N, C-alpha and C positions, 0 to 999 in steps of 0.2 A: 497392553498386550502381554500375554503370558510368556514364560520362558520358551516353550516349544515353538511358538510363532516367531520369536526373535531368532532362535536357533535355525529354523527353516529359512528365514530371511538371510541369515549369514551364509548358510549353505548355498542358497540361490546365487548370492553375490559371488561366492567363491567359485561356483560352477561356471558362471559366465566368464569370469576372469581366466580360469584355467583353460576353458575351451577357446579362449581368444589368444592364448599364447603367453600369458603372464607367468613370471617365475613363481615357483612354489612358495618361496619365502614372502613374496609380495602378497600372494593370495592369503597366506596365513596371517600376515600382519593386518590386512583389511578385515578379515573375519574376526580377529581378536578384538579389534576396535569396536565392531558391532556388538560382539558378545559382552564387552565390558559394560554396556548399557543395562544389562540385566541386574547388575549389582550383586551377583552371586559370589559365594566364597571361592568357587573354583570353576573355571571355564577353559577348556582346551580345544584347540583345533589342529588336526593332523591332516596335511595335504600331501598327496603323492601324485604322480603324473596321471594315474588312471582312477583315482578315488579320493573322496573327501570324507572325513569323519570328525564329528563335533560332539562334545559331551559337556553338559552343564549340570552342576549339583548344588543343592542347598542343604544345609544341615537339617536333618529330620524329614526331608522330602525325597521322593524318588528321583533318581538321576535321569536326566533327559539326554538321549543319545540319538543322533541322526547320522546315517551313512549314505553317501551318494556315489554311484559308479559313473565315471566320465568316459564315454566311449570314443568320441571324436574330438579332435583338436585342430586348430588352425591359427591364423595370425590376423588379429583385428585390434589394432591399438586404440581405435575410437571407442570400442566397447569397454576396454580397460579404463580409459579416461572417464567414461560415463559412470562406471561403477564406483570409481574413486570419488568422484564429485558427489554422488548420491550418499555414499557412506560417510563422507565428511560432514555433509549437511545434516544427516541424521544424528551423528554423534555430537554435533554442536547444538542440536535442538531446533535447527531451522526447518527440519522435516519431521513429521510424526512417523511412528513405525509403520502405520498403514500406508501413508503417502510414499514412504521410501520403498515399501514392498511393491506397490503398484508401479512405481517408476522403474524398478528393476525388471518387473515382468513385461514392461512395455519397451524395453531395449530391443531394437531391431536386430535380426540376425545378420543382415547385410546393410552396409552403409551405402553402397552404390548398386546400380542396376547391372544386369548381366551383360548388356552391351558395353557398358563402361569398363567392366572387368576384361571383356574380350578385347576391347580397344587397347587397354594397357598391356595385355598379353602380346599383342602384335607390336606395339611400340617399344617394349623393353628389349626384345631381341634386335630390332632395328637400331636402337640407340646404343647397344653394346657393340655392334659390329665395327663401327669406327674406332672404338676404344681398344679393340683387339687387333687393330692394324688393317681392317678391311676397307675397301674402297666402295664406289657406288654399286658395283655388281654384288658385293657381299651385303651391303645395306638393303638392297632390294630383295635379295635371296633370303636374308634373315627375316625380313618382314613377311615374305611369303610363307616361310616356315612357321612364323608366329601365327599366321592365319590357321594353318593346319593344327598347331598346338591348341589354339583357342577352341576350334571345332571339337577336337578330341576331348579336351577337358570339359567342355559343356555337355557333350553327350555322355561322357563317363560319369559325371556328377548326377545327371538326370536319371540314369539307370542304376546309380548307386554302386559303382564299382569300388572294390577295396582300394585303399591308398597305394599299396604296393603294385597291384595289377595296373592301376591307372597310370602310375608313373612310368612303368615299363612300356605301356602302349604309347603314351605321349612321347617319350624319348625315342622309341622305335620309329614313330611317325615322322618326327622332325629329322632324325638321322637318315631315314630312307629318302625323304624329300631332298636333303642336302646331297646325298650320294647320287640321286638321279640328276640333279643340277650339275654335278661334277662331270657326269657322263655326257650330258647334252651340251653343257657349256664349260669347257675345260678351263676357261679363264677364272672361274669362280673358285675361291679357296674354300674347300669343303670343311676344313678344320675350324676356320673362323665362323662359318655359318652354324655349325653344330654347337660350338661353345657358346655362341651368342644365343642360340635358340633354347638351350637348356637352362639358361640363367633364371627364368621364372620358377624353375623346379628345384634350384639349389637350396638345401636346408640351412641357410645362413642364420636365421633367427633361432632355430633349434640348437645349433652348435653354440651360439652365444649364450643362450639360456642354460645350456648344459654346463658351460664353464662357470657362469655366475652362481648357479645352484651349488656346484661342487665347491667353489671358493667360500660359499656361505656355510659349508658343512653339511648340506643336505645331499649326501652321497647317493641315496636311493634314487631320488628324482633326477639328480645330475647324471648318474649312470644310465637311467632309463632314457633321458633325453638324448644322450650321446649315442645310445643304441638306436634310437628312433632316427637320428640324423644319419647314422651309418647305413641303416636299412634303406632309407630314402636315396642316399647316394648310390648304394648298390643297385637299386631298382633302375635309376637313371643310366648307370653304366651298362647294365644288362640290356636295357632297351636300345641304347646307342649301338652297342655291338651287334645286337640282333637285326637292327634296321640296316646297318651297313652290310652285314653278311647276306641278308636277303637280297639286296640290290645286286651285290656281286654275283650271287648264284643265278639270279635272273639274267644278268648281263652275259655271263659265261654260257648260259643255256640258250641264248639268242632271243629271249623273250622281249628284251628291251631294244633290240635292233630295229 
């Protein structure tokens, strides 16, 4: 396989890892291992949060450069593990370049079905409610809010809403549901229900990766991840505030009486 094909395979592996939530230094390390199989005098990989650039040069030959823009990112540790396994087997000679490329292309976008994701979205708020001091009422209420969250997230992803808008709408939906429960069932602790319900949207992995990238000296990606986490947290906060305020306005206006 020629240099360009190996470069494209390295970029494909890096793109899958970056879109799955891997740290930038881990993506660069995997790509460099793949590029080392070209045996060239110089091979460099530059990875940022939103883009990948690879260049390979041989003495007396034209330089091969490939750049890829990465638009969307999420968290999928299973895909990261799969890419790592494929790259290791390729670098040790257990897989040919063509076999490795085919396996990378066959990595599935989702490990679980939609209904399994939705079930987890319902169970996570319900599970966090007792941890935050809630009782049976908060457990049931958080599960109900989780159902609303799952519905909103599924609809939002199908119509391809932007991440910021989707987080605002989801947070507003669960906060409004919790506020309505507080009005109709005063025994329910609204704060516990809201905190439990927004846990699936908390950018914990993004914050962790931001710190790890920064400590590794990758300040551009670390700062970008920190900003991404801040924007996500701000969207959740805006949505919660909007949801509670909407219910209060409707209650004072007599709509919910």
